C-alpha atoms as a printed R data frame, in Angstrom:
   type eleno elety resid chain resno       x       y        z
1  ATOM     1    CA   MET     A     1 -47.752 163.776 -207.051
2  ATOM     2    CA   THR     A     2 -50.007 163.887 -210.252
3  ATOM     3    CA   VAL     A     3 -53.030 165.581 -208.762
4  ATOM     4    CA   ARG     A     4 -49.716 168.170 -207.552
5  ATOM     5    CA   MET     A     5 -48.691 168.059 -210.391
6  ATOM     6    CA   TYR     A     6 -51.979 168.655 -212.690
7  ATOM     7    CA   ALA     A     7 -53.371 171.377 -210.364
8  ATOM     8    CA   ASP     A     8 -49.762 172.862 -210.613
9  ATOM     9    CA   ARG     A     9 -50.054 172.719 -214.588
10 ATOM    10    CA   LYS     A    10 -53.438 174.893 -214.608
11 ATOM    11    CA   GLY     A    11 -52.597 177.694 -212.584
12 ATOM    12    CA   TRP     A    12 -55.152 176.356 -209.064
13 ATOM    13    CA   PRO     A    13 -54.276 177.738 -205.795
14 ATOM    14    CA   LEU     A    14 -53.631 174.086 -204.481
15 ATOM    15    CA   ASP     A    15 -51.551 174.530 -201.062
16 ATOM    16    CA   HIS     A    16 -51.045 170.861 -199.533
17 ATOM    17    CA   VAL     A    17 -52.724 167.930 -200.236
18 ATOM    18    CA   SER     A    18 -52.827 164.773 -198.109
19 ATOM    19    CA   VAL     A    19 -53.480 161.106 -198.351
20 ATOM    20    CA   ALA     A    20 -54.640 158.948 -195.964
21 ATOM    21    CA   LEU     A    21 -55.252 155.056 -196.799
22 ATOM    22    CA   ARG     A    22 -56.549 151.892 -194.641
23 ATOM    23    CA   HIS     A    23 -55.580 148.763 -195.984
24 ATOM    24    CA   SER     A    24 -57.386 145.297 -195.260
25 ATOM    25    CA   ARG     A    25 -58.131 141.606 -197.094
26 ATOM    26    CA   THR     A    26 -61.940 139.728 -197.584
27 ATOM    27    CA   HIS     A    27 -62.319 136.286 -198.287
28 ATOM    28    CA   ALA     A    28 -62.892 136.282 -202.285
29 ATOM    29    CA   GLU     A    29 -66.106 134.959 -201.387
30 ATOM    30    CA   ASP     A    30 -67.751 136.666 -199.175
31 ATOM    31    CA   CYS     A    31 -66.923 139.745 -202.491
32 ATOM    32    CA   ALA     A    32 -69.868 140.528 -204.818
33 ATOM    33    CA   ASP     A    33 -67.891 142.843 -206.506
34 ATOM    34    CA   CYS     A    34 -64.762 141.233 -206.824
35 ATOM    35    CA   GLU     A    35 -63.447 138.963 -210.019
36 ATOM    36    CA   THR     A    36 -61.082 136.698 -208.088
37 ATOM    37    CA   GLN     A    37 -63.666 134.025 -206.415
38 ATOM    38    CA   ALA     A    38 -60.530 132.316 -204.496
39 ATOM    39    CA   GLY     A    39 -58.155 133.457 -201.590
40 ATOM    40    CA   MET     A    40 -57.729 137.265 -200.471
41 ATOM    41    CA   VAL     A    41 -59.198 140.403 -202.349
42 ATOM    42    CA   ASP     A    42 -57.289 143.474 -201.337
43 ATOM    43    CA   HIS     A    43 -59.798 146.682 -200.199
44 ATOM    44    CA   ILE     A    44 -57.733 150.357 -199.550
45 ATOM    45    CA   GLU     A    45 -59.659 152.614 -198.097
46 ATOM    46    CA   ARG     A    46 -58.667 156.473 -199.513
47 ATOM    47    CA   GLN     A    47 -58.843 159.541 -198.082
48 ATOM    48    CA   ILE     A    48 -57.881 162.531 -200.493
49 ATOM    49    CA   SER     A    49 -57.364 165.888 -198.616
50 ATOM    50    CA   PRO     A    50 -56.912 168.664 -200.670
51 ATOM    51    CA   GLU     A    51 -55.597 172.370 -198.960
52 ATOM    52    CA   GLY     A    52 -56.301 175.720 -200.992
53 ATOM    53    CA   ALA     A    53 -58.544 177.843 -202.047
54 ATOM    54    CA   LEU     A    54 -60.856 175.668 -205.054
55 ATOM    55    CA   GLY     A    55 -63.967 175.298 -205.997
56 ATOM    56    CA   ASP     A    56 -65.750 172.311 -205.893
57 ATOM    57    CA   ASP     A    57 -65.209 171.409 -209.634
58 ATOM    58    CA   GLN     A    58 -61.699 171.693 -209.545
59 ATOM    59    CA   ARG     A    59 -61.613 169.872 -205.626
60 ATOM    60    CA   GLN     A    60 -63.809 166.957 -208.075
61 ATOM    61    CA   ARG     A    61 -61.687 167.309 -211.114
62 ATOM    62    CA   LEU     A    62 -58.885 166.669 -208.522
63 ATOM    63    CA   LEU     A    63 -59.958 163.409 -207.389
64 ATOM    64    CA   GLU     A    64 -60.308 162.623 -210.600
65 ATOM    65    CA   ILE     A    65 -56.744 163.054 -211.678
66 ATOM    66    CA   ALA     A    66 -56.391 160.957 -208.508
67 ATOM    67    CA   ASN     A    67 -57.183 157.575 -210.044
68 ATOM    68    CA   LYS     A    68 -55.841 158.066 -213.326
69 ATOM    69    CA   CYS     A    69 -52.575 158.628 -211.689
70 ATOM    70    CA   PRO     A    70 -49.824 154.907 -212.518
71 ATOM    71    CA   VAL     A    71 -50.279 154.089 -209.202
72 ATOM    72    CA   HIS     A    72 -53.989 153.334 -208.792
73 ATOM    73    CA   ARG     A    73 -53.665 152.442 -212.310
74 ATOM    74    CA   THR     A    74 -51.300 149.792 -211.327
75 ATOM    75    CA   LEU     A    75 -53.033 148.766 -208.329
76 ATOM    76    CA   GLN     A    76 -56.505 148.328 -210.175
77 ATOM    77    CA   SER     A    77 -55.494 145.897 -212.474
78 ATOM    78    CA   GLU     A    78 -53.535 142.696 -212.506
79 ATOM    79    CA   VAL     A    79 -49.992 142.636 -211.838
80 ATOM    80    CA   SER     A    80 -47.781 140.011 -212.468
81 ATOM    81    CA   ILE     A    81 -44.570 139.984 -210.293
82 ATOM    82    CA   ASP     A    82 -41.154 137.739 -211.386
83 ATOM    83    CA   THR     A    83 -38.450 137.722 -209.213
84 ATOM    84    CA   THR     A    84 -35.127 136.853 -210.256
85 ATOM    85    CA   GLU     A    85 -31.431 136.670 -208.276
86 ATOM    86    CA   ALA     A    86 -29.293 139.485 -209.366
87 ATOM    87    CA   ARG     A    87 -25.343 137.983 -208.933
88 ATOM    88    CA   ALA     A    88 -22.299 140.523 -209.154
């Protein structure tokens, strides 16, 4: 959605964009690049396919914008979840 909004705002010819994800988990001690030292680390591989008469610079910029979307930033940061019971 962020990529679509950016392309629309710039007036770029983005006809369609699709995203494919692959999720896996790795033991933290097997992950050389991870800050987490114990438990499991989630790993997400993402492939973005922008379609349209875009130049190479435009395609590269759209990939950069994808890394700045709110969902991407949330997934890359530490997440804390508090659960409460909703009562009527």
